[in-house]
Backbone as a ProteinNet text record, in pm:
[ID]
protein_1_A
[PRIMARY]
XXXXXXXXXXXXXXXXXXXXXXXXXXXXXXXXXXXXXXXXXXXXXXXXXXXXXXXXXXXXXXXXXXXXXXXXXXXXXXXXXXXXXXXXXXXXXXXXXXXXXXXXXXXXXXXX
[TERTIARY]
-1214.8	-1217.5	-1114.7	-1155.1	-1071.4	-960.3	-976.3	-878	-788.4	-794.8	-721.3	-582.7	-479.8	-341.9	-322.5	-369.7	-347.3	-429.7	-546.8	-623.2	-546.3	-482.2	-403.1	-279.9	-217.1	-103.7	-152	-263.4	-317.7	-354.6	-400.8	-438.7	-317.6	-199.9	-80.2	-58.8	-141.5	-129.9	-14.4	24	138.2	233.2	361.9	455.5	484	513.7	553.2	646.5	732.4	820.9	743.8	683.3	593.9	670.6	615.3	669.5	578.4	449.5	350.4	229.3	165.9	40.4	-40.2	-171.2	-266.9	-393.6	-503.5	-627.3	-686.3	-652.5	-714.6	-620.4	-490.6	-395.8	-271.6	-215.7	-89.4	-1.6	125.6	224	336.9	382.1	488.1	568.5	692.2	780.2	730.1	742.5	706.7	808.2	762.2	854.2	931.3	889.6	959.8	975.9	1061.6	1069.2	1111.6	1047.5	1074.8	1153.3	1191	1268.1	1339.9	1441.1	1511.5	1419.8	1318.3	1214.7	1084.8	1028.7	903	827.1	716.3	632.1	486.4	402.2	258	188.8	79.4	-6.2	-145.1	-202.5	-334.4	-427.6	-556.6	-651.5	-671.3	-695.8	-727	-866.4	-951.6	-1083.3	-1065.6	-1131.6	-1120	-1203.7	-1134.8	-1195.5	-1124.5	-1197.3	-1137.5	-1041	-1083.7	-1000.3	-1051	-980.9	-1025.5	-1169.3	-1216.5	-1354.2	-1457.1	-1416	-1507.4	-1504.7	-1430.1	-1425.8	-1560.9	-1619.3	-1748.9	-1727.6	-1834.3	-1826.3	-1778.8	-1820.6	-1778.1	-1629.4	-1566.9	-1424.8	-1332.6	-1387	-1305.1	-1201.3	-1239.6	-1145.9	-1033.9	-1068	-969.5	-868.5	-914.3	-823.8	-734.4	-786.6	-703.6	-596.2	-630.3	-533.5	-421.2	-453.2	-349.1	-245.3	-292.8	-201.2	-117.4	-178.9	-104.5	1.6	-34.4	60.8	171.4	135.5	237.2	337	289.7	378.2	467.9	413.2	490.6	602.9	572.4	673.6	776.5	732.6	827.4	929.7	882.6	973.5	1068.4	1016.7	1100.6	1207.9	1183.7	1277.5	1357	1355.7	1442.4	1401	1274.6	1232.2	1118.8	1111.5	1003.4	1014.7	1133.6	1151.3	1102	1060.2	1006.1	976.4	848.5	807.6	679.1	654.4	531.2	430.5	305.1	192.5	113.4	97.5	30.3	-78.6	-197.9	-308.1	-337.4	-335.6	-379.7	-525.5	-603.9	-746.5	-782.7	-788.7	-826.9	-708.5	-734.2	-629.5	-566.3	-644.3	-590	-490.6	-499	-406.1	-289.1	-286.1	-176.3	-205.6	-328.6	-361.2	-358	-274.3	-259.3	-324.4	-332.6	-400.1	-523.2	-639	-764	-811.8	-725.3	-748.3	-679.2	-753.5	-695.3	-563	-464.2	-333.1	-265.4	-188.8	-118.6	30.5	94.3	238.7	302.1	409	494.6	630.3	678.9	809	892.5	1016.4	1104.5	1250	1334.5	1477.9	1545.5	1473.3	1526.2	1460.5	1542.8	1484.1	1399.3	1289.9	1208.1	1269.4	1246	1155.5	1226.3	1150.7	1201.9	1098.1	1135.9	1036.2	930	811.5	700.9	670
-1271.2	-1409.7	-1485.6	-1591	-1658.9	-1744.4	-1792.4	-1883.9	-1819.4	-1690.4	-1619.9	-1578.1	-1619.1	-1585.5	-1434.6	-1357.5	-1213.2	-1144.6	-1196.4	-1142	-1164.3	-1280	-1309.9	-1219.8	-1191.9	-1098.6	-959	-915	-781.9	-768.8	-878.3	-877.3	-886.8	-915.9	-929.6	-1068.9	-1164.1	-1302.5	-1377	-1333.8	-1391.2	-1276	-1292.1	-1181.7	-1157.6	-1032.7	-992.4	-873.5	-855.4	-740	-621.9	-545	-437.3	-317.7	-260.2	-139.3	-19.1	-46.9	58.9	-4	73.2	26.7	145	140.2	232.6	153.7	219.7	149.3	67.4	101.9	37	-50.6	-21	-79.1	-128.7	-237.7	-291.9	-325.4	-289.7	-326.5	-400.7	-509.6	-589.9	-658.3	-694.7	-759.3	-899	-935.9	-1070.2	-1169.5	-1285	-1383.7	-1462	-1453.7	-1520	-1418.8	-1317.5	-1207.9	-1253.4	-1193.3	-1221.6	-1108.6	-1009	-893.6	-834.2	-750.9	-689.9	-614.9	-549.6	-487.7	-560.5	-628.1	-700.6	-698	-626.7	-621.4	-629.3	-655.4	-667.3	-553.8	-508.3	-409.6	-469.7	-475.2	-536.2	-441.4	-453.8	-386	-473.5	-413.1	-492.8	-554.2	-491.4	-547.9	-669.9	-778.7	-898.7	-883.4	-881	-884	-998.7	-1090.3	-1212.1	-1184.5	-1109.7	-1086	-962.2	-919	-798.6	-806.5	-924.9	-938.3	-907.6	-912.8	-887.1	-742.6	-655.8	-515.2	-451.3	-392.4	-326.2	-176.5	-108.1	36.9	102.7	52.1	111.1	88.5	-8.4	-38.5	41.3	117.1	184.5	278	354.9	447.4	370.1	259.9	177.1	117.5	70.8	12.1	121.5	239	351.5	383.5	371.6	395.5	292.1	165.6	63.5	107.5	157.2	199	318.3	414.6	531.6	491.1	407.2	363.3	280.4	192	112	198.4	301	392.9	469.7	510	582	492.7	368.1	276.6	241.6	228.5	204.2	317.6	442	557.4	553.2	518.3	509.2	401	304.2	193.9	209.2	329	362.3	309.7	273.6	220.4	302	430.6	512.9	531	502.9	518.7	398.6	293.4	178.6	62.5	24.9	-90.3	-146.1	-272.4	-336.2	-338.2	-321.8	-338.7	-457.1	-559.3	-680.9	-720.8	-743.4	-805.9	-936.2	-1048	-1174.6	-1194.8	-1247.9	-1267.2	-1413.3	-1491.9	-1631.4	-1725.3	-1851.6	-1954.2	-1968.6	-1956.7	-1971.1	-1860.2	-1748.5	-1637	-1640.8	-1741.1	-1754.5	-1700.9	-1662.4	-1614.9	-1733.2	-1723.8	-1833.1	-1800.9	-1672.9	-1630.4	-1552.3	-1597.2	-1539.3	-1426.4	-1326.4	-1196.1	-1101	-1007.9	-921.6	-863.2	-866.7	-811	-763.2	-660	-598.1	-621.4	-679.2	-696.8	-571.8	-523.9	-421.3	-485.9	-486.2	-544.4	-441.1	-425.1	-327.9	-358.6	-274.9	-289	-382.8	-419.8	-510.4	-472.8	-451.7	-418.1	-533.8	-501.4	-608.5	-663.1	-778.4	-872.8	-949.9	-995.9	-1091.2	-1202.3	-1319.3	-1427.5	-1394.2	-1431.2	-1410.6	-1540.9
-422.5	-466.1	-382	-319.5	-221.1	-280.2	-402	-458.6	-564.2	-578.7	-683.5	-634.3	-706.8	-671.7	-658.5	-756.5	-753.2	-644.6	-612.7	-499.8	-369.8	-358	-238.3	-229.9	-343.6	-345.2	-306.8	-363.5	-333.1	-185.5	-125.5	16.1	108.8	52.9	133.8	189.2	146.1	193.9	128.9	8.7	-63.4	-92.5	-61.1	-83.3	-231.1	-263	-397.9	-384.1	-483.9	-484.6	-543.2	-456.1	-495.8	-549.6	-656.2	-716.4	-692.3	-670.2	-649.9	-584.2	-496	-437.6	-389.7	-416.3	-358	-328.6	-304.2	-268.6	-382.6	-507.2	-623.4	-705	-701.8	-796.5	-723.1	-775.3	-725.2	-845.2	-837.3	-939.9	-869.6	-931.5	-871.9	-981.1	-947	-1043.6	-1077.4	-1204.2	-1249.3	-1193.1	-1146.1	-1087.6	-1194.2	-1318.9	-1430	-1543.1	-1524.9	-1622.5	-1761.6	-1860.8	-2001.4	-2067.6	-1988.9	-2037.6	-1917	-1940.4	-1827.6	-1730.4	-1782.3	-1698.8	-1731.7	-1632.1	-1652.2	-1520.5	-1522.9	-1403.4	-1444.2	-1345.6	-1365.6	-1293.2	-1350	-1286.2	-1281.5	-1160.9	-1143.4	-1068.9	-1096	-1008.3	-884.9	-772.2	-653	-664.3	-740.5	-767.8	-857.1	-824.5	-906.4	-1033.2	-1144.9	-1278.4	-1348.8	-1407.8	-1462.5	-1576.3	-1676.4	-1794.6	-1868.1	-1972.7	-2043.7	-2096.1	-2128.9	-2176.8	-2069	-1943.5	-1832	-1782.2	-1848.8	-1808.3	-1838.6	-1735.7	-1753.5	-1773.3	-1807.5	-1824.8	-1695.4	-1582.3	-1454.6	-1426.2	-1495.1	-1476	-1568.2	-1661.7	-1762.5	-1700.9	-1601.5	-1537.1	-1467.4	-1403.2	-1334.1	-1432.3	-1546.9	-1646.4	-1705.5	-1724.6	-1767.3	-1664.8	-1538.1	-1431.5	-1437.2	-1469.9	-1483.3	-1585.7	-1699.6	-1806.1	-1760.7	-1695.3	-1646.7	-1544.7	-1450.3	-1347.5	-1411.5	-1504.3	-1573.2	-1646.9	-1714.3	-1786.4	-1690.4	-1577.6	-1475.6	-1421.6	-1390.7	-1336.7	-1444.1	-1568.7	-1678.4	-1684.4	-1673.4	-1675.1	-1555.5	-1439.7	-1319.5	-1333.4	-1421.3	-1442.6	-1571.4	-1628.9	-1741.1	-1876.4	-1893.6	-2023.9	-2086.8	-2053.3	-2108.4	-2258.9	-2316.1	-2460.5	-2540	-2473.6	-2544.7	-2452.9	-2445.4	-2365.6	-2424.1	-2392	-2436.8	-2323.7	-2359.2	-2267.9	-2321	-2238.9	-2284.5	-2185.8	-2239.5	-2167.7	-2240.2	-2171.6	-2230.1	-2192	-2284.4	-2260.9	-2285.9	-2179.7	-2189.9	-2204.2	-2173.5	-2176.4	-2314.7	-2419.8	-2555.1	-2589.4	-2518.7	-2540.7	-2443.3	-2356.6	-2262.5	-2123.6	-2096.9	-1962.6	-1866.6	-1763.8	-1667.9	-1533.6	-1499.8	-1377.4	-1420.6	-1377.6	-1424.7	-1333.5	-1328.7	-1265.4	-1362.9	-1419.7	-1522.2	-1473.8	-1560.8	-1528.2	-1654.8	-1637.7	-1748.5	-1729.5	-1831.7	-1831.1	-1891.5	-1829.9	-1888	-1907.6	-2032.2	-2064.8	-2138	-2094.4	-2159.1	-2131.2	-2189.3	-2167.3	-2265.4	-2369.2	-2468.9	-2601.2	-2704.4	-2834.2	-2885.1	-2949	-3002.6	-3128.6	-3173.6	-3106.2	-2996.3	-2903.4	-2805.5	-2795.9	-2754.2	-2743.9	-2640.6	-2670.3	-2575.8	-2505.9
[MASK]
++++++++++++++++++++++++++++++++++++++++++++++++++++++++++++++++++++++++++++++++++++++++++++++++++++++++++++++++

C-alpha cells in the first residue's frame, strides 16, 4: 500500500528504531511511548485491522505475539506486559495497518 505509514517503515522508506526484523515481521519502538517499554510489532503484509485478518493470516498473527513476547523478555518485562490491538478509529486505531502494541515496565493501571 503506497500511502501507509507502516508499509513505508517496513520498506525502509521511513526510519524507525528497529528491535526485530525478518521477511514477515518488523518490531520497532513507539515514537510516543506510553510506558517504559513500548514497541509495536507489525506484519510486513498490509492488513488493515484485526477485523481483516483472514484464515491464511492466522499463523502470521500468532508470530506477531511470539515475537512480541520474545522482545518483551529481551527488554526485561517478561513478568508482566500488555498486548494491545486497536480495531478501528473508535477504538483509537490511528494507523490503518494492523499493529500490536507491547507495553511494560510499569505496574498497571497506567493511562492509555
